[in-house]
N, C-alpha and C positions, 0 to 999 in steps of 0.2 A: 348092339346085340347083332348076330352074325347070322343065324339058323333062321327057319320059321319057325320051328317049335320052340325058342325062346319069344320071336315075337308074339306067338299065340299066345305063350304066358303070360308077358306081358298086359298084352290085349285084357286076358281074362282078370290079371291082377289088381287092374288100372280102371277098370271096368269103360275101357275105351269102346265106345259107339261106331266112329267112322277111320277110314285110312283116306286121307288125300295124298294123291299122286299130283307131282309137281313135274311139268314138262317144260322145255325151253323152245321158244321162236327162232326165227332167224335174226331179229334184233336182240335177242339175249333175255327178253321179257319171259315170265313164268305164266302159264295155264296151268290149269288142273282141271281134275277130275276125280271124284270122289265115291267110293262104295261102300256099304255097310263092313263093320268090323267082321263079322261073321262070314263075311263072303272071301275073306284071304282064305286061300288055301295051296295046294300042289301044284294044282293046274293054273292058277293065275302065274307062279314063279316060271313055269314051264309054256305057257302059251299068251300069257301075257294078259293086258287090257286094251282093246281095240278101241280104235278113234280113227277119225278121218284126217290125216296128215298132209291134206292140202290146203288146210287153211293157217299152215304154221308159216306159210312165206318159203320156203324153200323150192330149190328148180323140183320142175313137175317128174315125177315118174309114173310108170305105166301103169300101175295100181297105187292109189293114193291109198289103201286102207293099211293101216299099220299097228302095231300095237307095241305098249309100254310093259318094261318088265321092272318091277323094282328091286333097288339097291337095298336091302334090308339093312346095311350096317350104318344108312343116313337116316332111320327110322327117329324122328323125336315127336313127342307130343307139341301140338301148336298151342302155345300163350292167347294168342289171337282169336278166337271162337268159341262160343259159347259150350258148346256138347264137345266134348272129351274126344279128340282127333289126333292121330298118330298120321304126322307129315310123312314121305317119303320120296327121295327123289329118284331117276332112277334112269335107264336106258331106254332108246328106239330102238324096233328092227321091223324090218321089211319082212312080209308076208309070202313065202315062196312054197311048193306042193312038197317039196320033201322037209325042209325044215328053213326056220327062218332066221335070215342074216341080217348081221346089223347095217344102219342105215346111216352108208357115208358121208353123208352131209351134216347128221346130229351132232350138234357140238360135242358133247359130251366123248364120241364117237374120234371127233376132230384131233382131240388132247389125247386120248389112247393111241393115234396113228402119229401123233407126234413124238412121243414116248416113246415107240417103239422103236420108232426111224433113229432117236439117238442114242438107241442101246443097240441096234443092228449098227450102225457106223461104227460101234465102241468108244465112241468120246465120253460116254459117261453115263450113270446107271440113276440118277434122279436129279431133276430140274427142282431147284429149291426156289420158294420168292415168298416176300412178304408186302403186299399192297397197302398203301396208307388210303382210307377214306375220307376223303372232305366233303361235307355236304353244307347246306344253311338249314336251318329252324326257320320258321316264320310263326306270326300270330296268326294270319290266313291270309288269302291269295283272292282277287277277281281278275279274271280276264276274259276279252274278248275280239274275234276276230270273224267280223264279216264285210259285206260290199260298202259297207257307209260308215264302220268302228271299227277301230283297231286298238287294245289297251292291254297293259296291266297294271296292277297296283298289289304294291306288298304292305304288308302290316307288320312290323316290327318295338316291339316295346324295347329292346335293348338299342335301336336305332338313335341317331341323333335327330335323325329327321322328326320323333315321334317327342321331342321336347318341349312342342310348341300347343301338344295335344290336351283335352282339361283332363284326361286320365295317367299324364305323365307324374313319373315317381321320381324325376328326379334323378334315376342311374342309367345314363346313357355311355356307349363307348362311341369314343369318335370313329369316324371312316377308317381303316386299317390301321388300329390301333387294339384289336381284340387279343391280338395274341398271348395265350395265357393268363387272360385277367380274370381276377379273381371275384367273388361275389360281393355285394351286390349284382356288379356290371356284368357276370357271370351267371345269368336266368336261366339257363338250360344245366346246370351241374347235375338236379338231381334226375334230370331225364335222362345225359348222358348215362348215370351210373345205369338207368332202368335199361336201358340200351345193350350196355353192356353184359348185365346180368341173365337177358336174355341171349344173346349170343354164345354165352356159358351152358346156357341150356340147348344149345345147337349143337353146343363141340367147336364153337369159335375159338383160338385161342388169341384172347386179347392181351398187346401190350400195355399198352396207357392210352388215354383219352384226355382231350384239353379243348378249348376253347384257341381259334385260330385266327389269322390276321383280321381280316373280315371284322366290322364292329357290328353289323345288323345279324347275329347269329350263326357266323360261321365255324363250324366245330370239325374234329379231326379224330378219328378212331384208326388206332393202328394196329395190327396184328402180330403176332409172332411169325417167323419165318416156317415154311411147311412146304408140305409136298405138292407139285405144282395141281395136279387133278383137283386132289383135297379143296388146294385154295380157289381153285375155279368153282367149285361146289359152293366154299365160304365167301365167294363175292356176291355172289347169288341172293344165300340167305343173310348176307350183311345188307343189301339193298332191302329186300323182305323186311326185317327186323327194325331198320331203323324208321321205313316210313311208316309201320302200322305201328309200333310204338309211338312216335308222334300223333296219329291219328287218334291213338285210346287215349291221349293224353288233352285231345283237344287243338292242337297246334297242327303244320304241316312241314313237311320234310320233303326237301330236296337235292339232287345229286346232279343237278344241271349244273354244265361249268364256270355259266355266267349269268347268275341272276341279276345282276346288283351292276349298273355301269359305274365305274370308278372305282369300285373295290378289288380287293384281290376274289379271282376265283379258284373252284375246285378242282382239283385234280385229284389224280391214281397213282401217286408213283408207283414204280413195282420196282422191289427191290431183289435181286436174283444173286443164285450162284448155281455149279453143277459140283455133284459128288459121282464118284467113281470108287466103286468098293467100299463104300462109307466112307469114303475120304475125302477133303473138299479138293478141288485140282483149280479152283482160282487164286492162291497163294504160294507167294514166292515172295521171302523176306528181303532178297534183290532187286527185285521188278519194281516199277515207278508204284509205290505208292502198298507196296508188297502185292503187287498184283503179277500172277503168273502170264506168260506168254500165252498159254490156252484163254485166260482171259482176257487179252490185249484181242486176240484174235474175234473172240465172242463180241466184244465192243465195236471190232472193225466192220462185221456182219451188220450189227445192226445199224451203225452209222450209215453203210452202203444204202440199207433199205430201208430207212427211218422215213422217208417222205413217203415211201407207199405203206408201210406200216401204220402211218397217221389214221387212212381207212379202216383200220380197223380196231387202233387204239384212240381215235379222235374221232368218231364216225357220226358226229353232228353238225349241223350249222352252226349252232351257237359253241362249239368247242371251239373255234378259231378265234371267239370273242375274248377268250381266257388267254391264247397263247401270244401276249401282246409283251413288249418292251416294259418293264417297270412295276409289273406284281408279283415277282419271284417266280414267273412260268419261264421257260425258254422257249427260243426262238433260234437258235443257233446249232447247226447239225456238228457237234462237238463234244470231247469231253474233258474232265478237269476235277480235281482233289475238291472237295469242300465247295464246290462254286455251283449255286442255283441257278447261275445264266445259261448253263451248258447244256446239251439234253440226257447227258450223261455224267452224273455228279459222283464221285467216289468218296463214300463220308471216313473220315478221320478216323471215327472215333471206333468203327469195325477194325480192330486191330488183330485179333486170334486170327489163327487157320482158319479157323470151324467158323467165324462171324465174318471173314474178308470177302465183300460183295461190292455191287456196284447198284447205280438204282438209275430206272429210265423216268424222265422225270415229264415227259410229256404224254403218255396217258391220263382219260379221265373215264368217271364211271356211266357213260352212256354207251358205253363200252359193250358188246355180250364178249364175258371175261374169256369163255373159252376158246372161242376165235382169236382175241387178243394174244392171250397168254401164248397159243401154240403158232399163232407168226412169231412173236416175238422170238419164242426157242428157234421155228426153223431160221431168223434170219441169223441169229447168233453162231448155227450151226452152219451155216453156209460161209459166215466168216474163219469159222476154226477148220473147215476141210479144205477151205481152199485159201487157208493162210492169211486173210486179209488184215493186214495189221494198219493200223491209224496213222502209224508214224509215217507213214508210206503216202500219205494224202496232209490236206490240210484241216487236219481233225482235231488239233490240239497236240500236247494238255495245255488248254484255257485257263492259265491258274490268273486270272485276270477276272474282272469286272467286264465281262462283253459290252453291256448297255453304253461303256463310258468311251468305247472306240468311236471315233469320228468316222464319217459318212464314207471314206476314200476305204479306210479300213473295214468298217464292216461288207463293204461292195464285194471283197475278196474272199469273205468266208460263204460256206450253203447253208440255207436256212429253211426251215421247215415250212410246208405250205401255209399260205396266210388263208384259205379257205376250203370248204369242203370239195369245191372246185377242182381246184388244185391237187387235194389228195385222192381224189378220184383216178385224177388225169395219171398221178404219179403210180396207183395201183395200177392201173391199166397196161402202162408200160413196164411195170417188174413185176411179175408174181412168177416167175418160173420158180423161182426158189421155193415157192409154197409148195409146188406141184410134185418135188421130188417125195420119195417114199410113196407115193400115192394119199400125202395126208390132205391136202386141201382138193378136192374134187373141181376140177377146171368149169364144171357145170354150176356148182355152188360159187365162184367166185364172180360170175358171169352175174347171176341171180341177186348177187348180193350185193353188187355194183348197181344194177338197176334200180333197186331198192335204196341204196345212197341217191342216187340221181333223181328219185321221184322227190325225196323230202326237199333236196337242194332247190329243184325246179321251184317247189310249193313256196318256201320262203321268199325264194327271189321274186315270185310273181307277185306276191303279196306288199300292197302299197305298207311303206313301214313311216311309223310316226315321224322318226328324227328328218324324212322328207319332207313332210309339210311344215316341218321346221327351216328345212332350208329352202324349198325352192314356191311352196304356195305364192308368195307375192312377188 
């Protein structure tokens, strides 16, 4: 649906009662406001729905009153509510006397600004990406953090820790042996099918789904490549659908990077390529693994700024419990063909010009996808515009297992941040590339950093259960 008339007809034909508007806060969570369906009219499309933007975490503006303008092309019936409700994403505008103007800190507007900058610089017309969503499904969770008590407890019938329980059915995955496991140990097969069916209703193009390496309910859904702004919206949809489908089935889903100590963590690898005049520009059959010089420059930009990018792609303290050697998670700044230990991997199965691409393996789903994808694009464009060739640095190709190097060899390599503190410091020292073309407002970066520091300080100040194990006696 593209026009108001089409939406109003759909509302009438389908007896829709409510319209639900989804808005994005600083950390990439949806908030929402709902109106009766009969109230959707031309004035709403022109003047928007007013709200107080000061509660969304962005840098303060002179006037916090803002308006939400629906994007009718995102309209979809929400399968998770009882009354028939049409859900829409949209854009946020600042209220001005003459006319409303786009709020330059709003995530969807950041994506639009990044894509415009790419086109203005005549590098490409389209940024094509494809994220992989990894997550865990548990049968239950209990948790508590207080002055005298701190704990979490996860329940998973798939897990080997359930073998000794009275309700054990005898089918369990060993730790880190869940990759592509079949029924009956793949107890979430029907749930994943249901998730993917709901994603289809929302217009998300699923490539495939399967059980991941983690034995205790770790799953993956990969989507097909698509245009960056749509895939940013789709990432928000994926989080919403995964969590709500699990909730309606009496289980709980999380996309946190490392919920289980000693098991594989949840990444959100991002595949990417650029197109110009409808043609892919990352392909050259004579280049390394079929990649063009433009692609290598893009990789160079990513690797130059990857430590700063981590503040956007891995913005949680838990993110750095995933980025450890030995769990197919990258820790080294470099690129390689089909090597999962480097931060950039070039899939060798993508051979055609249209599919030739690489993936950034560091991101996870705690990110605000609009900020993360835009920052990735800006780093890559910096590489293209300034001809940053990774061959001029010690960035690979690393066509061997980086985890097998001795300590002396490892010391010669650059590494990803090992904590959120390090990632914040990297961003503080390297964000000029994000300001180009007025894509990221500087005040937004400072506000974003302040929010990350608040999370970082909170976790660092709370006594950890492992500290009692190490130091109590």
